[in-house]
C-alpha positions as CSV (number, residue, x, y, z in Angstrom):
1,M,0.1,0.3,0.0
2,S,1.8,3.5,-0.9
3,V,1.7,6.4,1.6
4,V,0.8,9.4,0.9
5,S,3.0,12.8,2.8
6,G,0.9,14.9,4.7
7,D,1.3,17.6,1.5
8,L,0.0,15.6,-1.0
9,A,-3.0,14.3,0.9
10,A,-4.0,17.9,1.9
11,H,-3.2,18.7,-2.1
12,L,-5.9,15.4,-2.7
13,A,-8.2,16.5,0.0
14,G,-8.9,19.6,-1.9
15,G,-11.6,20.3,-4.5
16,V,-9.1,20.4,-7.7
17,T,-6.7,18.4,-7.6
18,T,-3.0,18.0,-10.0
19,T,-1.9,14.8,-10.2
20,C,-0.7,12.6,-13.1
21,Q,0.8,9.4,-12.9
22,C,4.3,8.2,-13.4
23,W,6.5,5.0,-14.4
24,A,10.7,3.9,-13.8
25,V,11.6,0.9,-15.5
26,E,14.3,-0.3,-15.7
27,R,16.5,-2.5,-17.5
28,R,18.5,-5.7,-17.1
29,D,20.8,-4.0,-19.1
30,G,20.5,-0.7,-16.7
31,V,19.2,1.7,-18.7
32,V,16.6,3.6,-16.7
33,M,13.5,4.6,-18.9
34,G,10.7,7.6,-17.7
35,F,7.0,7.8,-19.3
36,T,4.2,10.1,-17.7
37,D,0.6,10.1,-18.9
38,H,0.4,14.2,-18.5
39,D,1.3,16.3,-21.0
40,R,5.0,17.5,-20.2
41,D,7.6,16.3,-19.1
42,L,8.6,15.7,-15.8
43,A,11.6,14.9,-13.7
44,F,12.6,13.7,-9.7
45,E,14.9,10.8,-8.4
46,G,17.3,11.7,-11.7
47,V,14.6,10.3,-14.0
48,T,13.5,12.5,-16.7
49,F,9.8,11.0,-16.7
50,R,8.5,11.7,-20.7
51,A,5.3,12.4,-22.2
52,G,3.6,11.7,-25.1
53,T,5.1,8.3,-25.7
54,G,1.5,6.9,-25.1
55,L,1.6,4.9,-22.0
56,T,-1.2,4.3,-20.5
57,A,-2.3,2.0,-16.4
58,G,-5.4,0.5,-15.7
59,A,-6.4,0.0,-12.0
60,L,-3.9,-1.1,-9.9
61,Q,-5.7,-3.8,-7.1
62,Q,-3.1,-4.4,-4.2
63,V,-4.4,-6.9,-2.1
64,A,-3.2,-8.2,2.0
65,G,-0.7,-11.8,2.6
66,L,1.5,-12.2,0.1
67,A,-0.9,-12.8,-3.1
68,V,0.2,-10.7,-6.3
69,D,-0.2,-7.2,-7.5
70,N,-2.5,-6.5,-10.3
71,A,-1.9,-3.5,-13.0
72,E,-1.1,-3.7,-16.3
73,V,0.1,-0.9,-18.8
74,V,-0.4,-0.2,-22.0
75,G,1.5,1.9,-24.6
76,A,2.1,2.3,-28.1
77,L,5.1,1.2,-29.8
78,S,7.1,4.5,-30.9
79,D,11.1,5.7,-31.6
80,A,10.7,7.8,-29.0
81,G,9.2,5.4,-26.4
82,I,9.7,1.6,-26.1
83,R,10.2,0.1,-28.9
84,E,9.5,-3.0,-30.6
85,E,12.6,-4.5,-31.8
86,D,13.3,-3.8,-28.2
87,L,10.4,-5.9,-26.8
88,R,11.2,-8.1,-29.5
89,A,14.7,-9.0,-28.3
90,G,13.8,-9.2,-24.6
91,R,15.0,-6.1,-23.1
92,F,12.3,-5.2,-21.2
93,D,12.1,-9.1,-19.8
94,G,11.9,-8.8,-15.9
95,A,12.9,-5.7,-15.5
96,G,11.9,-3.5,-13.0
97,V,9.4,-1.0,-12.4
98,R,8.2,2.0,-9.2
99,Q,4.9,3.6,-10.4
100,W,4.3,6.9,-8.3
101,L,0.9,9.5,-8.0
102,V,2.5,12.9,-8.8
103,N,1.2,16.3,-8.2
104,W,2.5,17.5,-11.6
105,Q,2.5,21.5,-10.4
106,E,4.8,20.2,-7.5
107,V,6.4,17.2,-8.2
108,G,7.6,16.8,-4.6
109,Q,4.3,15.4,-3.5
110,R,4.1,12.4,-4.6
111,A,3.3,8.9,-3.5
112,L,5.0,5.3,-4.4
113,C,2.5,3.2,-6.0
114,F,3.7,0.5,-7.0
115,A,7.0,-1.4,-7.2
116,G,7.7,-4.5,-9.1
117,T,8.6,-6.5,-12.4
118,L,7.1,-6.1,-15.9
119,G,6.1,-9.5,-16.8
120,E,4.1,-10.9,-19.8
121,V,4.5,-9.4,-23.0
122,V,1.5,-9.4,-25.4
123,Q,2.5,-7.2,-28.5
124,A,-0.7,-6.4,-31.2
125,G,0.1,-3.8,-34.2
126,A,2.3,-1.0,-32.6
127,E,0.1,-1.8,-29.2
128,F,1.3,-3.6,-26.1
129,R,0.3,-4.1,-23.4
130,V,2.8,-5.4,-20.3
131,E,1.6,-7.3,-17.0
132,L,3.4,-5.5,-13.9
133,R,3.7,-8.4,-11.6
134,G,4.5,-6.8,-7.5
135,L,7.7,-7.8,-5.0
136,S,5.6,-10.1,-3.2
137,E,5.0,-12.5,-6.4
138,A,9.3,-14.5,-5.0
139,M,7.8,-15.4,-2.1
140,N,5.2,-17.5,-3.8
141,R,8.1,-19.6,-5.7
142,T,9.3,-22.9,-4.4
143,V,12.7,-22.9,-2.6
144,G,14.5,-26.0,-1.3
145,R,17.0,-29.2,-2.6
146,V,16.1,-32.5,-4.7
147,I,17.6,-35.3,-4.0
148,Q,18.8,-36.2,-7.5
149,S,21.9,-37.3,-9.3
150,G,22.1,-34.5,-11.4
151,C,23.7,-31.1,-9.5
152,D,21.5,-28.6,-9.1
153,A,23.4,-25.2,-8.4
154,V,24.2,-23.3,-11.3
155,L,27.2,-23.2,-12.9
156,G,29.2,-20.4,-11.5
157,D,27.2,-19.1,-8.9
158,R,28.3,-19.1,-5.6
159,R,27.6,-23.1,-5.0
160,C,29.4,-24.0,-8.4
161,G,32.4,-22.2,-7.6
162,V,33.5,-22.1,-11.8
163,D,34.9,-18.9,-12.9
164,L,33.5,-18.7,-15.7
165,G,35.6,-15.6,-16.6
166,A,38.7,-17.8,-16.7
167,E,40.5,-17.6,-19.6
168,A,40.2,-21.3,-19.6
169,V,36.8,-21.6,-18.8
170,S,35.5,-19.5,-21.9
171,G,36.1,-17.7,-25.1
172,S,35.6,-14.6,-27.1
173,F,34.9,-15.2,-30.7
174,P,33.9,-12.7,-34.0
175,L,31.4,-13.6,-35.9
176,L,32.6,-14.8,-39.4
177,G,28.6,-15.6,-40.5
178,V,25.0,-16.2,-39.5
179,R,23.0,-19.2,-41.0
180,E,19.3,-20.4,-40.6
181,R,19.0,-17.1,-37.8
182,R,20.7,-18.9,-35.2
183,V,23.8,-21.1,-36.3
184,L,26.8,-19.1,-35.4
185,V,30.0,-19.8,-37.9
186,L,33.2,-18.7,-35.5
187,P,36.4,-19.2,-36.3
188,L,38.0,-23.0,-35.4
189,D,39.7,-22.1,-31.7
190,A,41.7,-26.1,-30.6
191,G,41.8,-24.6,-27.6
192,F,38.3,-25.8,-26.6
193,E,37.2,-29.2,-27.6
194,A,34.0,-29.9,-30.0
195,G,31.0,-29.6,-27.2
196,W,32.6,-27.7,-24.8
197,F,30.2,-24.7,-24.8
198,E,26.7,-26.8,-25.3
199,G,24.3,-26.1,-23.2
200,G,26.5,-23.0,-21.6
201,R,25.8,-18.8,-22.7
202,C,26.1,-17.1,-25.6
203,L,26.4,-13.2,-25.5
204,F,26.9,-10.8,-27.7
205,E,29.0,-7.7,-26.5
206,G,28.7,-5.2,-29.6
207,G,26.8,-4.3,-32.2
208,A,23.3,-3.9,-32.1
209,A,23.1,-7.0,-30.4
210,A,25.1,-5.6,-27.8
211,G,23.5,-7.6,-24.2
212,L,22.1,-10.5,-26.4
213,G,22.4,-13.5,-26.2
214,G,21.2,-17.7,-25.6
215,T,21.8,-21.0,-24.5
216,V,23.6,-22.9,-26.7
217,K,22.4,-26.0,-28.4
218,R,24.8,-27.1,-30.3
219,D,28.4,-26.5,-30.5
220,G,31.0,-28.6,-33.1
221,W,33.3,-28.2,-35.9
222,E,32.3,-28.0,-39.4
223,A,35.0,-26.9,-42.8
224,G,37.1,-25.2,-40.7
225,A,34.9,-23.8,-38.7
226,R,33.4,-24.2,-35.2
227,L,29.4,-23.9,-35.2
228,V,28.1,-22.9,-32.2
229,E,24.1,-23.7,-32.5
230,L,21.9,-21.4,-29.9
231,W,18.0,-23.2,-29.3
232,E,16.7,-19.7,-30.4
233,E,17.3,-16.9,-32.9
234,P,18.1,-14.1,-30.7
235,G,15.8,-10.6,-31.4
236,V,17.9,-8.5,-32.8
237,L,20.9,-10.9,-34.7
238,P,24.6,-10.1,-34.4
239,A,26.6,-8.8,-37.5
240,L,29.4,-9.7,-39.2
241,G,32.5,-9.0,-36.8
242,D,30.7,-8.5,-33.5
243,M,32.9,-10.2,-30.8
244,V,30.8,-13.2,-29.7
245,R,31.5,-14.7,-26.3
246,L,30.6,-18.1,-24.7
247,S,30.7,-19.7,-22.0
248,A,31.7,-23.5,-20.7
249,G,28.2,-25.5,-20.9
250,C,28.0,-28.3,-18.1
251,D,25.3,-31.1,-18.0
252,R,24.9,-31.6,-14.6
253,R,26.8,-34.4,-14.6
254,A,29.1,-36.1,-11.3
255,V,31.6,-36.7,-14.1
256,T,31.4,-33.7,-16.1
257,C,32.5,-31.5,-12.6
258,R,35.2,-33.8,-11.8
259,E,36.8,-34.1,-15.2
260,K,36.2,-31.1,-17.3
261,F,36.3,-28.7,-14.4
262,N,38.1,-30.2,-11.7
263,N,35.2,-29.1,-9.4
264,F,34.3,-32.4,-7.9
265,R,34.7,-31.2,-4.3
266,N,32.0,-28.2,-5.1
267,F,29.6,-31.0,-6.5
268,R,25.8,-30.4,-5.5
269,G,24.2,-33.9,-6.6
270,F,24.3,-37.1,-4.9
271,P,25.4,-39.1,-7.4
272,H,24.7,-42.6,-5.9
273,V,21.4,-42.2,-5.2
274,P,19.6,-44.9,-7.1
275,S,18.1,-44.4,-10.0
276,E,14.3,-44.6,-10.3
277,D,14.3,-47.8,-12.4
278,W,16.6,-49.5,-9.7
279,I,13.6,-48.3,-6.9
280,T,10.7,-50.2,-9.4
281,A,12.7,-53.7,-10.5
282,M,11.7,-56.5,-9.8
283,P,14.0,-59.3,-8.7
284,S,14.9,-61.9,-11.2
285,R,13.0,-65.3,-11.7
286,S,16.6,-67.7,-10.2
287,V,16.4,-64.9,-7.8
288,A,13.2,-65.6,-6.9
289,A,13.7,-69.6,-6.8
290,G,16.3,-69.6,-5.1
291,S,15.0,-67.2,-1.9
């Protein structure tokens, strides 16, 4: 629930109000954008909230407990605001968002009404709709460990301990070509064996696709070049010569942790847990007869 300051409360209690809504969106790449439904630009907290971007919001529903706050923002795609190629590239996925009720005559009189992240984005022609998800959504996620043979850590995180920035694990390569929109043609590098990057991450380090990437599906050699296929084609295709950063992949098996990364001491699985087939197996006829 928003907390309304004394000055804003007095303004709202008056006969005439001069209020509008402002939104600040911070993408995961650090870009901060401000929007307002007022007819002129406003500025506070180091953000310029631009008018004329075609952004409007529906009613904000807030409830007690851990239920997710429900809200929606509707806007028009434009070069001055949110562009279609940025939405398609996923640059706004999971972006942080804050919404204020502001007295546009005195922006110091404002109340923070919502804080959370952007959820599902639906586009129809030149219009888009974005679901707003409250901060309490994270409290609804199931947390805990599963007893399984494979590792449940994420390669490179604190529990894993592998340094993905090390030259022995990852590398950067110039892009020589793109096939079928998701197969990257890279120089053949004998420093990494075929399949080294399967299941790993790809990141484009320059050009129009900077900051985008994906998960590696296949990594192999063909005709003197390295072919890296992504599971999904990037929203923005990189250009020839752009640098591509590849990090090693892990199939979460104990033997991979030990032999590929020399990191078995941090293995977070249970490799000796019997499989489901072993648990449900019936004794053989010879064993049953001799019992």
